[in-house]
DSSP file (Angstrom, degrees, kcal/mol; ACC not computed):
  #  RESIDUE AA STRUCTURE BP1 BP2  ACC     N-H-->O    O-->H-N    N-H-->O    O-->H-N    TCO  KAPPA ALPHA  PHI   PSI    X-CA   Y-CA   Z-CA
    1    1 A M              0   0    0      0, 0.0     2,-0.1     0, 0.0     3,-0.0   0.000 360.0 360.0 360.0 149.2    0.0   -0.1   -0.1
    2    2 A S     >  -     0   0    0      1,-0.1     4,-2.5     4,-0.0     5,-0.2  -0.449 360.0-104.6 -82.6 166.5    1.2    3.5   -0.6
    3    3 A D  H  > S+     0   0    0      1,-0.2     4,-2.5     2,-0.2     5,-0.2   0.908 123.8  51.4 -58.7 -38.4    1.3    5.9    2.3
    4    4 A L  H  > S+     0   0    0      1,-0.2     4,-2.1     2,-0.2    -1,-0.2   0.857 111.1  48.3 -60.4 -38.4   -2.0    7.6    0.9
    5    5 A E  H  > S+     0   0    0      2,-0.2     4,-2.8     1,-0.2    -1,-0.2   0.861 111.1  49.5 -64.1 -43.4   -3.6    4.2    0.7
    6    6 A R  H  X S+     0   0    0     -4,-2.5     4,-2.2     2,-0.2    -2,-0.2   0.876 111.6  48.6 -74.5 -39.7   -2.6    3.3    4.2
    7    7 A N  H  X S+     0   0    0     -4,-2.5     4,-2.5    -5,-0.2    -2,-0.2   0.931 111.3  50.3 -70.8 -40.3   -3.8    6.7    5.6
    8    8 A Y  H  X S+     0   0    0     -4,-2.1     4,-3.2     1,-0.2     5,-0.3   0.957 108.6  52.1 -57.1 -49.6   -7.2    6.3    3.9
    9    9 A F  H  X S+     0   0    0     -4,-2.8     4,-2.4     1,-0.2    -1,-0.2   0.926 110.6  48.5 -56.2 -44.5   -7.5    2.8    5.2
   10   10 A Y  H  X S+     0   0    0     -4,-2.2     4,-1.0     1,-0.2    -1,-0.2   0.901 113.8  46.3 -68.2 -33.8   -6.9    4.1    8.8
   11   11 A L  H >< S+     0   0    0     -4,-2.5     3,-0.6     1,-0.2    -2,-0.2   0.928 114.3  47.8 -66.5 -41.0   -9.4    6.9    8.4
   12   12 A S  H 3< S+     0   0    0     -4,-3.2    -2,-0.2     1,-0.2    -1,-0.2   0.820 108.4  56.4 -65.6 -31.1  -11.9    4.5    6.9
   13   13 A E  H 3< S+     0   0    0     -4,-2.4    -1,-0.2    -5,-0.3    -2,-0.2   0.758  97.0  64.4 -66.7 -29.0  -11.3    2.1    9.7
   14   14 A Y  S << S+     0   0    0     -4,-1.0    -1,-0.2    -3,-0.6    -2,-0.2   0.898  78.3  84.1 -76.6 -38.8  -12.1    4.5   12.6
   15   15 A P  S >  S-     0   0    0      0, 0.0     3,-0.9     0, 0.0     0, 0.0  -0.332  71.2-138.5 -65.3 144.7  -15.9    5.4   12.2
   16   16 A D  T 3  S+     0   0    0      1,-0.2    49,-0.1     3,-0.0    -2,-0.0   0.830 100.8  64.9 -70.2 -34.4  -18.4    3.0   13.7
   17   17 A F  T 3  S+     0   0    0     47,-0.1    48,-2.8     1,-0.1     2,-0.9   0.631  80.8  87.9 -73.6  -7.3  -20.7    3.3   10.7
   18   18 A V  E <   +A   64   0A   0     -3,-0.9    46,-0.2    46,-0.2     3,-0.1  -0.792  52.5 169.4 -80.9 102.2  -17.9    1.7    8.5
   19   19 A V  E     +     0   0A   0     44,-2.5     2,-0.3    -2,-0.9    45,-0.2   0.514  61.9  16.5 -99.0  -1.2  -18.8   -2.1    9.0
   20   20 A G  E     -A   63   0A   0     43,-1.1    43,-2.2     2,-0.0     2,-0.5  -0.943  51.8-168.6-168.1 141.0  -16.4   -3.5    6.3
   21   21 A I  E     -A   62   0A   0     -2,-0.3     2,-0.4    41,-0.2    41,-0.2  -0.990   9.7-176.8-134.1 128.1  -13.4   -2.6    4.1
   22   22 A R  E     -A   61   0A   0     39,-2.1    39,-2.7    -2,-0.5     3,-0.4  -0.979  14.1-146.5-123.1 141.9  -12.3   -4.7    1.3
   23   23 A E  E    S+A   60   0A   0     -2,-0.4    37,-0.2     1,-0.2    36,-0.2  -0.753  73.8   5.2-106.8 150.2   -9.1   -3.8   -0.8
   24   24 A Q  E    S-     0   0A   0     35,-1.8    -1,-0.2    -2,-0.3    35,-0.2   0.862  83.3-178.0  49.2  44.8   -8.4   -4.4   -4.4
   25   25 A F  E     -A   58   0A   0     33,-1.2    33,-2.3    -3,-0.4    -1,-0.2  -0.627  28.6-112.7 -79.3 128.2  -12.0   -5.6   -4.9
   26   26 A P  E     -A   57   0A   0      0, 0.0    31,-0.3     0, 0.0    -1,-0.1  -0.402  29.4-136.8 -62.8 131.3  -12.8   -6.7   -8.4
   27   27 A L        -     0   0    0     29,-2.8     3,-0.1     1,-0.1     6,-0.1   0.051  53.5 -32.1 -77.6-169.3  -15.3   -4.5  -10.3
   28   28 A L  S    S-     0   0    0      1,-0.1    28,-0.2     4,-0.1     5,-0.1   0.174  92.7 -64.0 -36.1 163.2  -18.1   -5.8  -12.4
   29   29 A P    >>  -     0   0    0      0, 0.0     3,-1.7     0, 0.0     4,-1.5  -0.267  56.2-110.8 -54.5 142.3  -17.7   -9.1  -14.3
   30   30 A L  H 3> S+     0   0    0      1,-0.3     4,-1.2     2,-0.2     5,-0.1   0.736 116.5  57.4 -42.1 -37.6  -14.9   -8.7  -16.8
   31   31 A E  H 3> S+     0   0    0      1,-0.2     4,-2.2     2,-0.2    -1,-0.3   0.846 107.2  50.3 -66.5 -36.9  -17.2   -8.9  -19.8
   32   32 A E  H <> S+     0   0    0     -3,-1.7     4,-2.6     1,-0.2    -2,-0.2   0.871 107.5  50.7 -70.4 -37.0  -19.1   -5.9  -18.4
   33   33 A T  H  X S+     0   0    0     -4,-1.5     4,-1.9     2,-0.2    -1,-0.2   0.781 110.7  51.7 -64.0 -30.8  -16.1   -3.7  -17.9
   34   34 A I  H  X S+     0   0    0     -4,-1.2     4,-2.2    -5,-0.3    -2,-0.2   0.913 111.3  46.1 -78.2 -47.2  -15.0   -4.5  -21.5
   35   35 A V  H  X S+     0   0    0     -4,-2.2     4,-2.4     2,-0.2     5,-0.2   0.964 114.5  48.2 -63.4 -46.9  -18.4   -3.4  -22.8
   36   36 A T  H  X S+     0   0    0     -4,-2.6     4,-1.5     2,-0.2    -2,-0.2   0.875 111.6  48.9 -51.5 -44.0  -18.4   -0.2  -20.6
   37   37 A A  H  X>S+     0   0    0     -4,-1.9     5,-2.9     1,-0.2     4,-0.7   0.906 112.2  50.1 -69.8 -38.8  -14.9    0.7  -21.7
   38   38 A D  H ><5S+     0   0    0     -4,-2.2     3,-0.5     1,-0.2    -2,-0.2   0.873 109.0  50.7 -69.0 -38.5  -16.0    0.2  -25.3
   39   39 A E  H 3<5S+     0   0    0     -4,-2.4    -1,-0.2     1,-0.2    -2,-0.2   0.810 112.5  47.8 -71.6 -25.5  -19.1    2.3  -25.0
   40   40 A L  H 3<5S-     0   0    0     -4,-1.5    -1,-0.2    -5,-0.2    -2,-0.2   0.494 113.3-116.3 -86.7  -7.1  -17.0    5.1  -23.5
   41   41 A G  T <<5S+     0   0    0     -4,-0.7     2,-0.4    -3,-0.5    -3,-0.2   0.721  71.3 135.4  82.1  21.2  -14.4    4.9  -26.1
   42   42 A I      < -     0   0    0     -5,-2.9     2,-0.4    -6,-0.2    -1,-0.3  -0.864  59.4-117.8-107.5 135.6  -11.7    3.9  -23.5
   43   43 A K        -     0   0    0     -2,-0.4     3,-0.1    -3,-0.1    -5,-0.0  -0.635  29.8-129.1 -72.2 126.5   -9.2    1.1  -24.0
   44   44 A H        -     0   0    0     -2,-0.4     2,-0.1     1,-0.1   -10,-0.1  -0.530  33.6 -99.0 -72.0 138.6   -9.7   -1.6  -21.5
   45   45 A P        -     0   0    0      0, 0.0     9,-2.2     0, 0.0     2,-0.3  -0.341  45.3-173.7 -58.8 139.9   -6.5   -2.6  -19.7
   46   46 A T  B     -C   53   0B   0      7,-0.3    -3,-0.0    -3,-0.1     3,-0.0  -0.929  34.1 -96.1-135.5 161.5   -4.7   -5.6  -20.9
   47   47 A D     >  -     0   0    0      5,-3.0     4,-2.8    -2,-0.3     5,-0.3  -0.602  32.0-139.5 -76.0 130.7   -1.8   -7.6  -19.8
   48   48 A P  T  4 S+     0   0    0      0, 0.0    -1,-0.1     0, 0.0     0, 0.0   0.810  98.3  44.2 -63.3 -27.8    1.2   -6.3  -21.7
   49   49 A K  T  4 S+     0   0    0      1,-0.1    -2,-0.0     3,-0.1     0, 0.0   0.862 128.4  23.1 -80.5 -39.4    2.6   -9.8  -22.2
   50   50 A T  T  4 S-     0   0    0      2,-0.2    -1,-0.1     0, 0.0     0, 0.0   0.632  88.0-135.1-103.4 -20.8   -0.5  -11.7  -23.2
   51   51 A S     <  +     0   0    0     -4,-2.8     3,-0.0     1,-0.3    -2,-0.0   0.724  59.8 142.4  65.7  21.1   -2.7   -8.8  -24.5
   52   52 A E        -     0   0    0     -5,-0.3    -5,-3.0     1,-0.1    -1,-0.3  -0.766  61.5 -97.7 -88.8 142.7   -5.6  -10.5  -22.4
   53   53 A P  B     -C   46   0B   0      0, 0.0     2,-0.4     0, 0.0    -7,-0.3  -0.306  37.0-133.7 -54.9 136.8   -8.0   -8.2  -20.6
   54   54 A I        -     0   0    0     -9,-2.2     2,-0.2   -24,-0.0     0, 0.0  -0.817  19.8-110.9-102.6 136.8   -7.2   -7.6  -17.0
   55   55 A V        -     0   0    0     -2,-0.4     2,-0.3     1,-0.1   -27,-0.0  -0.484  37.6-133.1 -60.2 127.1   -9.8   -7.7  -14.2
   56   56 A M        -     0   0    0     -2,-0.2   -29,-2.8   -28,-0.2     2,-0.3  -0.611  25.2-170.2 -81.0 143.1  -10.3   -4.1  -12.9
   57   57 A T  E     -A   26   0A   0    -31,-0.3     2,-0.4    -2,-0.3   -33,-0.1  -0.902  20.4-129.5-131.8 161.6  -10.4   -3.4   -9.3
   58   58 A T  E     -A   25   0A   0    -33,-2.3   -33,-1.2    -2,-0.3   -34,-0.2  -0.845  22.0-130.3-107.3 150.8  -11.2   -0.6   -6.9
   59   59 A D  E    S+     0   0A   0     -2,-0.4   -35,-1.8     1,-0.2     2,-0.3   0.952  88.9  12.1 -65.1 -46.7   -8.8    0.3   -4.3
   60   60 A F  E     -AB  23  75A   0     15,-1.5    15,-2.9   -37,-0.2     2,-0.6  -0.995  55.3-169.6-128.6 134.2  -11.4    0.3   -1.4
   61   61 A L  E     -AB  22  74A   0    -39,-2.7   -39,-2.1    -2,-0.3     2,-0.3  -0.961  20.8-160.5-118.8 116.8  -14.9   -1.0   -1.1
   62   62 A L  E     -AB  21  73A   0     11,-2.6    11,-2.6    -2,-0.6     2,-0.6  -0.729  11.7-148.3 -95.3 139.5  -16.5    0.2    2.0
   63   63 A T  E     -AB  20  72A   0    -43,-2.2   -44,-2.5    -2,-0.3   -43,-1.1  -0.960  23.2-167.6-101.9 117.7  -19.5   -1.3    3.6
   64   64 A I  E     -AB  18  71A   0      7,-3.3     7,-3.2    -2,-0.6     2,-0.6  -0.899  21.6-160.9-115.4 127.5  -21.5    1.3    5.5
   65   65 A N  E     + B   0  70A   0    -48,-2.8     5,-0.2    -2,-0.4    -2,-0.0  -0.902  12.5 178.6 -98.8 107.1  -24.3    1.1    7.9
   66   66 A N        -     0   0    0      3,-2.0     4,-0.1    -2,-0.6    -1,-0.1   0.286  56.7 -98.8 -97.2  16.4  -26.1    4.5    7.9
   67   67 A G  S    S+     0   0    0      2,-0.3     3,-0.1   -50,-0.1    -1,-0.1   0.160 120.7  61.9  92.2 -21.9  -28.7    3.6   10.4
   68   68 A Q  S    S-     0   0    0      1,-0.5     2,-0.3     0, 0.0    -3,-0.0   0.366 120.2 -39.6-119.4  -2.3  -31.3    2.9    7.8
   69   69 A G        -     0   0    0      2,-0.0    -3,-2.0     0, 0.0    -1,-0.5  -0.871  64.9 -80.5 157.6 177.0  -29.5    0.1    6.0
   70   70 A V  E     +B   65   0A   0     -2,-0.3     2,-0.3    -5,-0.2    -5,-0.2  -0.888  43.5 177.8-114.8 139.3  -26.2   -1.2    4.9
   71   71 A F  E     -B   64   0A   0     -7,-3.2    -7,-3.3    -2,-0.5     2,-0.4  -0.915  20.5-135.3-135.4 148.6  -24.7    0.0    1.7
   72   72 A E  E     -B   63   0A   0     -2,-0.3     2,-0.4    -9,-0.2    -9,-0.2  -0.901  20.5-177.3-113.8 145.2  -21.5   -0.5   -0.3
   73   73 A G  E     -B   62   0A   0    -11,-2.6   -11,-2.6    -2,-0.4     2,-0.5  -0.996  18.9-137.0-138.8 143.4  -19.4    2.2   -1.9
   74   74 A S  E     -B   61   0A   0     -2,-0.4     2,-0.5   -13,-0.2   -13,-0.2  -0.846  20.7-176.3 -99.8 131.2  -16.3    2.2   -4.0
   75   75 A Y  E      B   60   0A   0    -15,-2.9   -15,-1.5    -2,-0.5    -2,-0.0  -0.958 360.0 360.0-136.5 118.1  -13.5    4.6   -3.4
   76   76 A N              0   0    0     -2,-0.5    -1,-0.1   -17,-0.2   -15,-0.0   0.451 360.0 360.0 -99.8 360.0  -10.4    5.1   -5.4
């Protein structure tokens, strides 16, 4: 983890309303991120050696309980 990511983790871990933290969590199924990238005109990341598409991840996926329900949010 970089210093910034470590500090973000510590800040996210502190509040009681954060009930879960997952790191490097995979985004949508690979097929969906490929379609989304194509629709946006963005080149989907690929492995430089094999040219195979790479599963995209988010740095942090927080699970939050706001008192009315539990929600997940992705924060990069």
